[in-house]
py3Dmol code that shows the C-alpha trace and the ligand (Angstrom):
import py3Dmol

protein = """\
ATOM      1  CA  UNK A   1      -0.915 -12.788  28.235  1.00  0.00           C
ATOM      2  CA  UNK A   2      -1.201  -9.180  27.174  1.00  0.00           C
ATOM      3  CA  UNK A   3      -0.247  -7.953  30.641  1.00  0.00           C
ATOM      4  CA  UNK A   4       2.612 -10.444  30.804  1.00  0.00           C
ATOM      5  CA  UNK A   5       4.060  -9.143  27.534  1.00  0.00           C
ATOM      6  CA  UNK A   6       3.701  -5.551  28.738  1.00  0.00           C
ATOM      7  CA  UNK A   7       5.526  -6.380  31.987  1.00  0.00           C
ATOM      8  CA  UNK A   8       8.397  -8.109  30.128  1.00  0.00           C
ATOM      9  CA  UNK A   9       8.868  -5.315  27.620  1.00  0.00           C
ATOM     10  CA  UNK A  10       8.806  -2.565  30.214  1.00  0.00           C
ATOM     11  CA  UNK A  11      11.379  -4.160  32.536  1.00  0.00           C
ATOM     12  CA  UNK A  12      13.374  -5.660  29.656  1.00  0.00           C
ATOM     13  CA  UNK A  13      14.091  -2.236  28.176  1.00  0.00           C
ATOM     14  CA  UNK A  14      15.911  -1.064  31.324  1.00  0.00           C
ATOM     15  CA  UNK A  15      19.636  -1.972  31.231  1.00  0.00           C
ATOM     16  CA  UNK A  16      19.950  -1.260  34.967  1.00  0.00           C
ATOM     17  CA  UNK A  17      17.529  -4.178  35.519  1.00  0.00           C
ATOM     18  CA  UNK A  18      18.237  -6.504  32.607  1.00  0.00           C
ATOM     19  CA  UNK A  19      21.593  -6.962  30.900  1.00  0.00           C
ATOM     20  CA  UNK A  20      21.621  -8.886  27.614  1.00  0.00           C
ATOM     21  CA  UNK A  21      19.577 -12.086  27.773  1.00  0.00           C
ATOM     22  CA  UNK A  22      19.572 -12.060  31.584  1.00  0.00           C
ATOM     23  CA  UNK A  23      16.507 -12.298  33.800  1.00  0.00           C
ATOM     24  CA  UNK A  24      13.266 -14.074  33.087  1.00  0.00           C
ATOM     25  CA  UNK A  25       9.540 -13.799  33.643  1.00  0.00           C
ATOM     26  CA  UNK A  26       6.574 -16.116  33.629  1.00  0.00           C
ATOM     27  CA  UNK A  27       2.819 -16.182  33.742  1.00  0.00           C
ATOM     28  CA  UNK A  28       0.557 -19.100  34.658  1.00  0.00           C
ATOM     29  CA  UNK A  29      -2.210 -19.006  32.113  1.00  0.00           C
ATOM     30  CA  UNK A  30      -4.618 -21.955  32.139  1.00  0.00           C
ATOM     31  CA  UNK A  31      -4.786 -25.036  34.343  1.00  0.00           C
ATOM     32  CA  UNK A  32      -1.307 -26.524  34.320  1.00  0.00           C
ATOM     33  CA  UNK A  33       0.247 -24.158  31.741  1.00  0.00           C
ATOM     34  CA  UNK A  34       2.929 -21.584  32.460  1.00  0.00           C
ATOM     35  CA  UNK A  35       4.440 -19.345  29.780  1.00  0.00           C
ATOM     36  CA  UNK A  36       8.109 -18.662  30.585  1.00  0.00           C
ATOM     37  CA  UNK A  37      10.840 -16.782  28.744  1.00  0.00           C
ATOM     38  CA  UNK A  38      12.871 -19.049  26.473  1.00  0.00           C
ATOM     39  CA  UNK A  39      16.576 -19.483  27.279  1.00  0.00           C
ATOM     40  CA  UNK A  40      18.837 -17.059  25.375  1.00  0.00           C
ATOM     41  CA  UNK A  41      15.983 -14.706  24.424  1.00  0.00           C
ATOM     42  CA  UNK A  42      15.751 -11.173  25.810  1.00  0.00           C
ATOM     43  CA  UNK A  43      12.804 -10.073  27.953  1.00  0.00           C
ATOM     44  CA  UNK A  44      12.274  -6.981  25.803  1.00  0.00           C
ATOM     45  CA  UNK A  45      11.774  -9.140  22.692  1.00  0.00           C
ATOM     46  CA  UNK A  46       8.881 -11.183  24.087  1.00  0.00           C
ATOM     47  CA  UNK A  47       5.666 -10.801  22.099  1.00  0.00           C
ATOM     48  CA  UNK A  48       2.299 -12.551  22.380  1.00  0.00           C
ATOM     49  CA  UNK A  49       3.559 -15.211  19.993  1.00  0.00           C
ATOM     50  CA  UNK A  50       7.334 -15.437  20.458  1.00  0.00           C
ATOM     51  CA  UNK A  51      10.263 -15.497  22.893  1.00  0.00           C
ATOM     52  CA  UNK A  52       8.583 -17.758  25.438  1.00  0.00           C
ATOM     53  CA  UNK A  53       7.742 -21.436  25.920  1.00  0.00           C
ATOM     54  CA  UNK A  54       4.702 -23.090  27.494  1.00  0.00           C
ATOM     55  CA  UNK A  55       5.479 -25.727  30.101  1.00  0.00           C
ATOM     56  CA  UNK A  56       3.444 -28.008  32.360  1.00  0.00           C
ATOM     57  CA  UNK A  57       4.422 -26.223  35.564  1.00  0.00           C
ATOM     58  CA  UNK A  58       2.571 -28.597  37.904  1.00  0.00           C
ATOM     59  CA  UNK A  59       4.861 -31.461  36.833  1.00  0.00           C
ATOM     60  CA  UNK A  60       7.922 -29.249  37.381  1.00  0.00           C
ATOM     61  CA  UNK A  61       6.643 -28.150  40.787  1.00  0.00           C
ATOM     62  CA  UNK A  62       6.152 -31.800  41.768  1.00  0.00           C
ATOM     63  CA  UNK A  63       9.729 -32.632  40.647  1.00  0.00           C
ATOM     64  CA  UNK A  64      11.096 -30.186  43.245  1.00  0.00           C
ATOM     65  CA  UNK A  65       8.936 -31.451  46.113  1.00  0.00           C
ATOM     66  CA  UNK A  66      10.138 -33.640  49.005  1.00  0.00           C
ATOM     67  CA  UNK A  67      13.493 -34.473  47.401  1.00  0.00           C
ATOM     68  CA  UNK A  68      15.610 -36.789  49.565  1.00  0.00           C
ATOM     69  CA  UNK A  69      19.241 -35.894  50.261  1.00  0.00           C
ATOM     70  CA  UNK A  70      20.536 -38.838  48.218  1.00  0.00           C
ATOM     71  CA  UNK A  71      18.375 -37.899  45.224  1.00  0.00           C
ATOM     72  CA  UNK A  72      19.546 -34.237  44.964  1.00  0.00           C
ATOM     73  CA  UNK A  73      22.732 -34.643  42.919  1.00  0.00           C
ATOM     74  CA  UNK A  74      21.061 -36.820  40.315  1.00  0.00           C
ATOM     75  CA  UNK A  75      18.076 -34.496  39.949  1.00  0.00           C
ATOM     76  CA  UNK A  76      20.344 -31.456  39.643  1.00  0.00           C
ATOM     77  CA  UNK A  77      22.023 -33.077  36.630  1.00  0.00           C
ATOM     78  CA  UNK A  78      18.730 -34.074  35.047  1.00  0.00           C
ATOM     79  CA  UNK A  79      16.643 -30.993  35.826  1.00  0.00           C
ATOM     80  CA  UNK A  80      17.063 -29.083  32.560  1.00  0.00           C
ATOM     81  CA  UNK A  81      16.310 -32.222  30.519  1.00  0.00           C
ATOM     82  CA  UNK A  82      13.250 -32.751  32.712  1.00  0.00           C
ATOM     83  CA  UNK A  83      12.070 -29.159  32.165  1.00  0.00           C
ATOM     84  CA  UNK A  84      12.511 -29.629  28.436  1.00  0.00           C
ATOM     85  CA  UNK A  85      10.350 -32.767  28.589  1.00  0.00           C
ATOM     86  CA  UNK A  86       7.635 -30.681  30.266  1.00  0.00           C
ATOM     87  CA  UNK A  87       7.438 -28.170  27.398  1.00  0.00           C
ATOM     88  CA  UNK A  88       4.290 -28.006  25.325  1.00  0.00           C
ATOM     89  CA  UNK A  89       5.234 -27.542  21.633  1.00  0.00           C
ATOM     90  CA  UNK A  90       3.852 -24.411  19.982  1.00  0.00           C
ATOM     91  CA  UNK A  91       1.470 -24.523  17.020  1.00  0.00           C
ATOM     92  CA  UNK A  92       4.362 -24.236  14.531  1.00  0.00           C
ATOM     93  CA  UNK A  93       6.039 -27.282  16.131  1.00  0.00           C
ATOM     94  CA  UNK A  94       9.080 -25.311  17.304  1.00  0.00           C
ATOM     95  CA  UNK A  95      10.511 -26.213  20.697  1.00  0.00           C
ATOM     96  CA  UNK A  96      12.615 -23.591  22.426  1.00  0.00           C
ATOM     97  CA  UNK A  97      14.390 -24.382  25.655  1.00  0.00           C
ATOM     98  CA  UNK A  98      12.677 -22.951  28.761  1.00  0.00           C
ATOM     99  CA  UNK A  99      14.703 -20.627  30.995  1.00  0.00           C
ATOM    100  CA  UNK A 100      17.148 -22.359  33.368  1.00  0.00           C
ATOM    101  CA  UNK A 101      15.113 -20.850  36.201  1.00  0.00           C
ATOM    102  CA  UNK A 102      11.834 -22.561  35.256  1.00  0.00           C
ATOM    103  CA  UNK A 103      11.955 -24.462  38.572  1.00  0.00           C
ATOM    104  CA  UNK A 104      11.490 -21.520  40.914  1.00  0.00           C
ATOM    105  CA  UNK A 105       8.880 -19.896  38.665  1.00  0.00           C
ATOM    106  CA  UNK A 106       6.805 -23.081  38.980  1.00  0.00           C
ATOM    107  CA  UNK A 107       6.482 -22.806  42.758  1.00  0.00           C
ATOM    108  CA  UNK A 108       5.409 -19.128  42.823  1.00  0.00           C
ATOM    109  CA  UNK A 109       2.297 -17.002  42.273  1.00  0.00           C
ATOM    110  CA  UNK A 110       0.662 -16.385  38.890  1.00  0.00           C
ATOM    111  CA  UNK A 111       3.114 -13.686  37.704  1.00  0.00           C
ATOM    112  CA  UNK A 112       6.860 -13.850  38.351  1.00  0.00           C
ATOM    113  CA  UNK A 113       9.510 -11.297  37.383  1.00  0.00           C
ATOM    114  CA  UNK A 114      13.204 -12.063  37.904  1.00  0.00           C
ATOM    115  CA  UNK A 115      16.047  -9.716  36.957  1.00  0.00           C
ATOM    116  CA  UNK A 116      19.624  -8.860  37.912  1.00  0.00           C
ATOM    117  CA  UNK A 117      19.094  -5.199  38.870  1.00  0.00           C
ATOM    118  CA  UNK A 118      22.241  -3.275  39.731  1.00  0.00           C
ATOM    119  CA  UNK A 119      20.637  -1.664  42.822  1.00  0.00           C
ATOM    120  CA  UNK A 120      19.470  -4.974  44.323  1.00  0.00           C
ATOM    121  CA  UNK A 121      22.808  -6.535  43.473  1.00  0.00           C
ATOM    122  CA  UNK A 122      24.700  -3.864  45.408  1.00  0.00           C
ATOM    123  CA  UNK A 123      22.950  -5.451  48.400  1.00  0.00           C
ATOM    124  CA  UNK A 124      23.145  -9.108  47.368  1.00  0.00           C
ATOM    125  CA  UNK A 125      26.890  -8.832  46.550  1.00  0.00           C
ATOM    126  CA  UNK A 126      27.808  -6.989  49.780  1.00  0.00           C
ATOM    127  CA  UNK A 127      29.315  -8.358  52.963  1.00  0.00           C
ATOM    128  CA  UNK A 128      26.464  -8.134  55.467  1.00  0.00           C
ATOM    129  CA  UNK A 129      23.938  -7.653  52.639  1.00  0.00           C
ATOM    130  CA  UNK A 130      21.256  -9.742  54.339  1.00  0.00           C
ATOM    131  CA  UNK A 131      21.459  -7.647  57.507  1.00  0.00           C
ATOM    132  CA  UNK A 132      21.248  -4.449  55.445  1.00  0.00           C
ATOM    133  CA  UNK A 133      18.203  -5.797  53.577  1.00  0.00           C
ATOM    134  CA  UNK A 134      16.524  -6.480  56.931  1.00  0.00           C
ATOM    135  CA  UNK A 135      17.185  -2.907  58.060  1.00  0.00           C
ATOM    136  CA  UNK A 136      15.819  -1.413  54.847  1.00  0.00           C
ATOM    137  CA  UNK A 137      12.796  -3.683  54.409  1.00  0.00           C
ATOM    138  CA  UNK A 138      11.872  -4.338  58.059  1.00  0.00           C
ATOM    139  CA  UNK A 139       8.200  -5.268  58.333  1.00  0.00           C
ATOM    140  CA  UNK A 140       7.666  -5.928  54.611  1.00  0.00           C
ATOM    141  CA  UNK A 141       6.946  -9.220  52.917  1.00  0.00           C
ATOM    142  CA  UNK A 142      10.399 -10.399  51.745  1.00  0.00           C
ATOM    143  CA  UNK A 143      12.823 -13.316  52.029  1.00  0.00           C
ATOM    144  CA  UNK A 144      16.559 -13.700  51.405  1.00  0.00           C
ATOM    145  CA  UNK A 145      17.696 -16.908  49.705  1.00  0.00           C
ATOM    146  CA  UNK A 146      21.356 -17.923  50.164  1.00  0.00           C
ATOM    147  CA  UNK A 147      23.491 -18.430  47.041  1.00  0.00           C
ATOM    148  CA  UNK A 148      22.887 -21.739  45.274  1.00  0.00           C
ATOM    149  CA  UNK A 149      23.753 -23.043  41.833  1.00  0.00           C
ATOM    150  CA  UNK A 150      21.099 -21.747  39.411  1.00  0.00           C
ATOM    151  CA  UNK A 151      18.437 -24.253  38.414  1.00  0.00           C
ATOM    152  CA  UNK A 152      17.476 -27.172  40.615  1.00  0.00           C
ATOM    153  CA  UNK A 153      19.392 -26.336  43.816  1.00  0.00           C
ATOM    154  CA  UNK A 154      18.347 -22.687  43.735  1.00  0.00           C
ATOM    155  CA  UNK A 155      14.707 -23.759  43.409  1.00  0.00           C
ATOM    156  CA  UNK A 156      15.056 -25.918  46.534  1.00  0.00           C
ATOM    157  CA  UNK A 157      16.702 -23.070  48.478  1.00  0.00           C
ATOM    158  CA  UNK A 158      13.968 -20.607  47.472  1.00  0.00           C
ATOM    159  CA  UNK A 159      11.230 -23.109  48.233  1.00  0.00           C
ATOM    160  CA  UNK A 160      12.723 -23.653  51.686  1.00  0.00           C
ATOM    161  CA  UNK A 161      13.025 -19.918  52.415  1.00  0.00           C
ATOM    162  CA  UNK A 162       9.407 -19.373  51.300  1.00  0.00           C
ATOM    163  CA  UNK A 163       8.018 -22.225  53.458  1.00  0.00           C
ATOM    164  CA  UNK A 164       9.796 -20.862  56.519  1.00  0.00           C
ATOM    165  CA  UNK A 165       8.443 -17.379  55.843  1.00  0.00           C
ATOM    166  CA  UNK A 166       4.896 -18.678  55.346  1.00  0.00           C
ATOM    167  CA  UNK A 167       5.017 -20.711  58.564  1.00  0.00           C
ATOM    168  CA  UNK A 168       6.214 -17.724  60.537  1.00  0.00           C
ATOM    169  CA  UNK A 169       4.097 -14.983  58.965  1.00  0.00           C
ATOM    170  CA  UNK A 170       1.076 -16.802  57.566  1.00  0.00           C
ATOM    171  CA  UNK A 171       1.491 -15.234  54.106  1.00  0.00           C
ATOM    172  CA  UNK A 172       3.398 -15.801  50.867  1.00  0.00           C
ATOM    173  CA  UNK A 173       6.429 -13.491  50.382  1.00  0.00           C
ATOM    174  CA  UNK A 174       6.236 -11.246  47.333  1.00  0.00           C
ATOM    175  CA  UNK A 175       9.877 -10.105  47.201  1.00  0.00           C
ATOM    176  CA  UNK A 176      12.763 -12.579  47.125  1.00  0.00           C
ATOM    177  CA  UNK A 177      16.398 -11.494  47.238  1.00  0.00           C
ATOM    178  CA  UNK A 178      18.849 -13.977  45.740  1.00  0.00           C
ATOM    179  CA  UNK A 179      22.338 -13.690  47.214  1.00  0.00           C
ATOM    180  CA  UNK A 180      25.013 -12.954  44.546  1.00  0.00           C
ATOM    181  CA  UNK A 181      22.345 -13.114  41.875  1.00  0.00           C
ATOM    182  CA  UNK A 182      19.339 -10.769  41.788  1.00  0.00           C
ATOM    183  CA  UNK A 183      15.685 -10.131  42.568  1.00  0.00           C
ATOM    184  CA  UNK A 184      12.374 -11.958  42.152  1.00  0.00           C
ATOM    185  CA  UNK A 185       8.912 -10.487  42.678  1.00  0.00           C
ATOM    186  CA  UNK A 186       5.716 -12.489  42.460  1.00  0.00           C
ATOM    187  CA  UNK A 187       2.011 -11.794  42.699  1.00  0.00           C
ATOM    188  CA  UNK A 188      -1.330 -12.888  41.261  1.00  0.00           C
ATOM    189  CA  UNK A 189      -1.684  -9.283  40.104  1.00  0.00           C
ATOM    190  CA  UNK A 190       0.647  -8.321  37.211  1.00  0.00           C
ATOM    191  CA  UNK A 191       0.665  -4.637  38.164  1.00  0.00           C
ATOM    192  CA  UNK A 192       1.698  -5.432  41.715  1.00  0.00           C
ATOM    193  CA  UNK A 193       4.446  -7.761  40.468  1.00  0.00           C
ATOM    194  CA  UNK A 194       5.853  -5.004  38.253  1.00  0.00           C
ATOM    195  CA  UNK A 195       5.366  -2.213  40.794  1.00  0.00           C
ATOM    196  CA  UNK A 196       7.092  -4.155  43.572  1.00  0.00           C
ATOM    197  CA  UNK A 197      10.004  -4.916  41.287  1.00  0.00           C
ATOM    198  CA  UNK A 198      10.629  -1.229  40.621  1.00  0.00           C
ATOM    199  CA  UNK A 199       9.769  -0.034  44.130  1.00  0.00           C
ATOM    200  CA  UNK A 200      12.206  -2.484  45.766  1.00  0.00           C
ATOM    201  CA  UNK A 201      15.049  -1.175  43.607  1.00  0.00           C
ATOM    202  CA  UNK A 202      14.147   2.473  44.069  1.00  0.00           C
ATOM    203  CA  UNK A 203      14.010   1.984  47.829  1.00  0.00           C
ATOM    204  CA  UNK A 204      17.510   0.439  47.855  1.00  0.00           C
ATOM    205  CA  UNK A 205      18.808   3.180  45.578  1.00  0.00           C
ATOM    206  CA  UNK A 206      17.523   5.973  47.790  1.00  0.00           C
ATOM    207  CA  UNK A 207      18.323   4.349  51.172  1.00  0.00           C
ATOM    208  CA  UNK A 208      21.922   3.634  50.141  1.00  0.00           C
ATOM    209  CA  UNK A 209      22.274   6.908  48.237  1.00  0.00           C
ATOM    210  CA  UNK A 210      23.330   5.141  45.038  1.00  0.00           C
ATOM    211  CA  UNK A 211      24.067   7.141  41.913  1.00  0.00           C
ATOM    212  CA  UNK A 212      22.237   6.734  38.590  1.00  0.00           C
ATOM    213  CA  UNK A 213      23.260   3.872  36.326  1.00  0.00           C
ATOM    214  CA  UNK A 214      25.515   4.650  33.315  1.00  0.00           C
ATOM    215  CA  UNK A 215      23.518   6.263  30.513  1.00  0.00           C
ATOM    216  CA  UNK A 216      26.085   6.041  27.754  1.00  0.00           C
ATOM    217  CA  UNK A 217      26.101   2.358  26.769  1.00  0.00           C
ATOM    218  CA  UNK A 218      26.623   2.998  23.064  1.00  0.00           C
ATOM    219  CA  UNK A 219      28.223   0.603  20.607  1.00  0.00           C
ATOM    220  CA  UNK A 220      30.038   1.587  17.450  1.00  0.00           C
ATOM    221  CA  UNK A 221      30.992  -0.602  14.537  1.00  0.00           C
ATOM    222  CA  UNK A 222      34.738  -1.442  14.539  1.00  0.00           C
ATOM    223  CA  UNK A 223      36.091  -3.698  11.776  1.00  0.00           C
ATOM    224  CA  UNK A 224      33.951  -6.817  11.779  1.00  0.00           C
ATOM    225  CA  UNK A 225      33.039  -6.317  15.440  1.00  0.00           C
ATOM    226  CA  UNK A 226      32.059  -3.485  17.760  1.00  0.00           C
ATOM    227  CA  UNK A 227      33.610  -1.102  20.251  1.00  0.00           C
ATOM    228  CA  UNK A 228      32.532   1.162  23.086  1.00  0.00           C
ATOM    229  CA  UNK A 229      34.293   4.178  24.563  1.00  0.00           C
ATOM    230  CA  UNK A 230      31.790   4.819  27.357  1.00  0.00           C
ATOM    231  CA  UNK A 231      33.668   6.886  29.979  1.00  0.00           C
ATOM    232  CA  UNK A 232      33.088   4.409  32.827  1.00  0.00           C
ATOM    233  CA  UNK A 233      35.250   1.831  31.012  1.00  0.00           C
ATOM    234  CA  UNK A 234      38.462   3.863  31.086  1.00  0.00           C
ATOM    235  CA  UNK A 235      37.766   5.123  34.606  1.00  0.00           C
ATOM    236  CA  UNK A 236      37.275   1.607  35.915  1.00  0.00           C
ATOM    237  CA  UNK A 237      40.349   0.210  34.172  1.00  0.00           C
ATOM    238  CA  UNK A 238      42.672   2.908  35.460  1.00  0.00           C
ATOM    239  CA  UNK A 239      41.303   2.628  38.991  1.00  0.00           C
ATOM    240  CA  UNK A 240      40.972  -1.155  39.385  1.00  0.00           C
ATOM    241  CA  UNK A 241      42.093  -3.024  36.247  1.00  0.00           C
ATOM    242  CA  UNK A 242      40.474  -6.096  34.732  1.00  0.00           C
ATOM    243  CA  UNK A 243      42.395  -8.511  36.961  1.00  0.00           C
ATOM    244  CA  UNK A 244      40.608  -7.151  40.026  1.00  0.00           C
ATOM    245  CA  UNK A 245      37.285  -7.768  38.385  1.00  0.00           C
ATOM    246  CA  UNK A 246      38.043 -11.257  37.173  1.00  0.00           C
ATOM    247  CA  UNK A 247      39.593 -12.350  40.460  1.00  0.00           C
ATOM    248  CA  UNK A 248      36.203 -11.982  42.131  1.00  0.00           C
ATOM    249  CA  UNK A 249      32.954 -13.155  40.636  1.00  0.00           C
ATOM    250  CA  UNK A 250      29.924 -11.209  41.836  1.00  0.00           C
ATOM    251  CA  UNK A 251      27.185 -13.197  40.132  1.00  0.00           C
ATOM    252  CA  UNK A 252      26.734 -15.849  37.423  1.00  0.00           C
ATOM    253  CA  UNK A 253      26.219 -13.565  34.398  1.00  0.00           C
ATOM    254  CA  UNK A 254      29.585 -11.911  35.013  1.00  0.00           C
ATOM    255  CA  UNK A 255      31.138 -15.320  34.387  1.00  0.00           C
ATOM    256  CA  UNK A 256      28.866 -16.224  31.488  1.00  0.00           C
ATOM    257  CA  UNK A 257      29.538 -13.048  29.509  1.00  0.00           C
ATOM    258  CA  UNK A 258      32.806 -11.541  30.752  1.00  0.00           C
ATOM    259  CA  UNK A 259      34.959 -14.422  31.928  1.00  0.00           C
ATOM    260  CA  UNK A 260      34.253 -16.473  28.829  1.00  0.00           C
ATOM    261  CA  UNK A 261      34.541 -13.491  26.490  1.00  0.00           C
ATOM    262  CA  UNK A 262      37.993 -12.660  27.837  1.00  0.00           C
ATOM    263  CA  UNK A 263      39.073 -16.270  27.703  1.00  0.00           C
ATOM    264  CA  UNK A 264      37.913 -16.699  24.075  1.00  0.00           C
ATOM    265  CA  UNK A 265      39.589 -13.413  23.067  1.00  0.00           C
ATOM    266  CA  UNK A 266      36.201 -11.925  22.124  1.00  0.00           C
ATOM    267  CA  UNK A 267      36.787  -8.983  24.470  1.00  0.00           C
ATOM    268  CA  UNK A 268      39.846  -6.748  24.550  1.00  0.00           C
ATOM    269  CA  UNK A 269      40.769  -3.281  25.808  1.00  0.00           C
ATOM    270  CA  UNK A 270      42.907  -0.515  24.387  1.00  0.00           C
ATOM    271  CA  UNK A 271      43.303   3.004  25.841  1.00  0.00           C
ATOM    272  CA  UNK A 272      40.008   2.871  27.717  1.00  0.00           C
ATOM    273  CA  UNK A 273      38.052   1.506  24.759  1.00  0.00           C
ATOM    274  CA  UNK A 274      36.427  -1.916  24.906  1.00  0.00           C
ATOM    275  CA  UNK A 275      36.483  -4.045  21.732  1.00  0.00           C
ATOM    276  CA  UNK A 276      34.111  -6.901  20.943  1.00  0.00           C
ATOM    277  CA  UNK A 277      34.862  -9.539  18.301  1.00  0.00           C
ATOM    278  CA  UNK A 278      31.186 -10.521  18.228  1.00  0.00           C
ATOM    279  CA  UNK A 279      27.855  -9.730  16.645  1.00  0.00           C
ATOM    280  CA  UNK A 280      25.827  -6.797  17.923  1.00  0.00           C
ATOM    281  CA  UNK A 281      23.566  -8.744  20.332  1.00  0.00           C
ATOM    282  CA  UNK A 282      26.452 -10.410  22.090  1.00  0.00           C
ATOM    283  CA  UNK A 283      28.462  -7.164  22.232  1.00  0.00           C
ATOM    284  CA  UNK A 284      25.489  -5.449  23.859  1.00  0.00           C
ATOM    285  CA  UNK A 285      25.032  -8.269  26.394  1.00  0.00           C
ATOM    286  CA  UNK A 286      28.737  -8.117  27.295  1.00  0.00           C
ATOM    287  CA  UNK A 287      28.822  -4.314  27.549  1.00  0.00           C
ATOM    288  CA  UNK A 288      25.695  -4.159  29.736  1.00  0.00           C
ATOM    289  CA  UNK A 289      26.971  -6.931  32.008  1.00  0.00           C
ATOM    290  CA  UNK A 290      30.348  -5.226  32.295  1.00  0.00           C
ATOM    291  CA  UNK A 291      28.649  -1.923  33.174  1.00  0.00           C
ATOM    292  CA  UNK A 292      26.513  -3.638  35.834  1.00  0.00           C
ATOM    293  CA  UNK A 293      29.504  -5.291  37.493  1.00  0.00           C
ATOM    294  CA  UNK A 294      31.505  -2.044  37.422  1.00  0.00           C
ATOM    295  CA  UNK A 295      28.537  -0.168  38.925  1.00  0.00           C
ATOM    296  CA  UNK A 296      28.234  -2.665  41.807  1.00  0.00           C
ATOM    297  CA  UNK A 297      31.981  -2.636  42.571  1.00  0.00           C
ATOM    298  CA  UNK A 298      32.086   1.181  42.438  1.00  0.00           C
ATOM    299  CA  UNK A 299      28.969   1.602  44.595  1.00  0.00           C
ATOM    300  CA  UNK A 300      30.249  -0.760  47.294  1.00  0.00           C
ATOM    301  CA  UNK A 301      33.626   0.952  47.194  1.00  0.00           C
ATOM    302  CA  UNK A 302      31.984   4.369  47.745  1.00  0.00           C
ATOM    303  CA  UNK A 303      29.917   2.952  50.623  1.00  0.00           C
ATOM    304  CA  UNK A 304      33.057   1.428  52.097  1.00  0.00           C
ATOM    305  CA  UNK A 305      31.420  -2.013  52.207  1.00  0.00           C
ATOM    306  CA  UNK A 306      33.528  -5.037  51.176  1.00  0.00           C
ATOM    307  CA  UNK A 307      32.342  -7.157  48.249  1.00  0.00           C
ATOM    308  CA  UNK A 308      30.901 -10.578  49.041  1.00  0.00           C
ATOM    309  CA  UNK A 309      32.071 -12.652  46.047  1.00  0.00           C
ATOM    310  CA  UNK A 310      30.815 -16.051  44.890  1.00  0.00           C
ATOM    311  CA  UNK A 311      32.613 -19.061  46.333  1.00  0.00           C
ATOM    312  CA  UNK A 312      35.158 -20.603  43.942  1.00  0.00           C
ATOM    313  CA  UNK A 313      33.190 -23.873  43.829  1.00  0.00           C
ATOM    314  CA  UNK A 314      30.072 -21.978  42.734  1.00  0.00           C
ATOM    315  CA  UNK A 315      32.213 -20.217  40.147  1.00  0.00           C
ATOM    316  CA  UNK A 316      33.550 -23.461  38.705  1.00  0.00           C
ATOM    317  CA  UNK A 317      30.035 -24.846  38.456  1.00  0.00           C
ATOM    318  CA  UNK A 318      28.904 -21.928  36.263  1.00  0.00           C
ATOM    319  CA  UNK A 319      32.013 -22.074  34.081  1.00  0.00           C
ATOM    320  CA  UNK A 320      31.333 -25.719  33.291  1.00  0.00           C
ATOM    321  CA  UNK A 321      27.569 -25.629  33.076  1.00  0.00           C
ATOM    322  CA  UNK A 322      26.032 -26.897  29.857  1.00  0.00           C
ATOM    323  CA  UNK A 323      22.865 -24.783  30.247  1.00  0.00           C
ATOM    324  CA  UNK A 324      24.910 -21.597  30.301  1.00  0.00           C
ATOM    325  CA  UNK A 325      26.919 -22.657  27.270  1.00  0.00           C
ATOM    326  CA  UNK A 326      23.603 -23.101  25.466  1.00  0.00           C
ATOM    327  CA  UNK A 327      22.398 -19.648  26.564  1.00  0.00           C
ATOM    328  CA  UNK A 328      25.587 -17.980  25.298  1.00  0.00           C
ATOM    329  CA  UNK A 329      25.261 -19.769  21.998  1.00  0.00           C
ATOM    330  CA  UNK A 330      21.714 -18.484  21.496  1.00  0.00           C
ATOM    331  CA  UNK A 331      22.713 -14.916  22.490  1.00  0.00           C
ATOM    332  CA  UNK A 332      25.549 -15.044  19.942  1.00  0.00           C
ATOM    333  CA  UNK A 333      23.122 -15.788  17.095  1.00  0.00           C
TER     334      UNK A 333
END
"""
ligand_1 = """\
1
ZN
Zn 19.012 -14.949 37.267
"""
view = py3Dmol.view(width=600, height=400)
view.addModel(protein, "pdb")
view.setStyle({"model": 0}, {"cartoon": {"style": "trace"}})
view.addModel(ligand_1, "xyz")
view.setStyle({"model": 1}, {"stick": {}})
view.zoomTo()
view.show()
């Protein structure tokens, strides 16, 4: 547990890897128990006694095994309720909701780290990203999972990609790229899990010649909300405008934090300053997500590689997804 907490806090403190409550991590402790980040909580806030939930991961793993075609739709709808049923209440009787990605954590090695790093996402949100990943990571132990709705269907897609890799190479992949989403690393050794996570991103950053992530993500109090005048905001708006950004969704968290924030009137812009009619946590999550999306668009633009956006059906799914509404609600608290 101690190493798990260390891993979460180290990665969770890096806004180029984790924006707001995004990303999740898990650790299989004893027998059938897996500790996984609770939905809506931030990785950096995990301690030995809070921010995570214990689940019976063997039951969850079983739920995703040998699912018939006709059964898929029904299970997709019921998966988060099923995961919740598999939680083991903590000593104080509190039940938090396990991360929406509990499914894919259940099928992996002892330690799992999943984030939405800006460097990896330059690849996963690029046209021809899979081919580029193959060029960069030729000969290493990785798989590329096609975009799927988060939760149940994504778990099936990852499970399928892993089985194919194992059959072909005789070993379990340790690095998993998720198209239009992010990165997963897994290992029975917590140091390897953490090291691979950072090394994968640094390799992409250096091979593609990407610049450093924005350092100036500061918030200031403004009325009963917050504001930020970080220079990248004004530069992005004058170059592309918000309509460009919102007409293409790169990955789910862009929709969760930005699309909804704009729609609810929680986010507004004036002369290159971004205003948030929210509490501090939510403002930070929105600002970091905005910065990540801007970074990816800018990097691809500089590389002259077209963006590979999410399909509109995938987009509609996220906008209407109950699990994401729950996550936003917890972040807003
Ligand atoms: Zn994710």
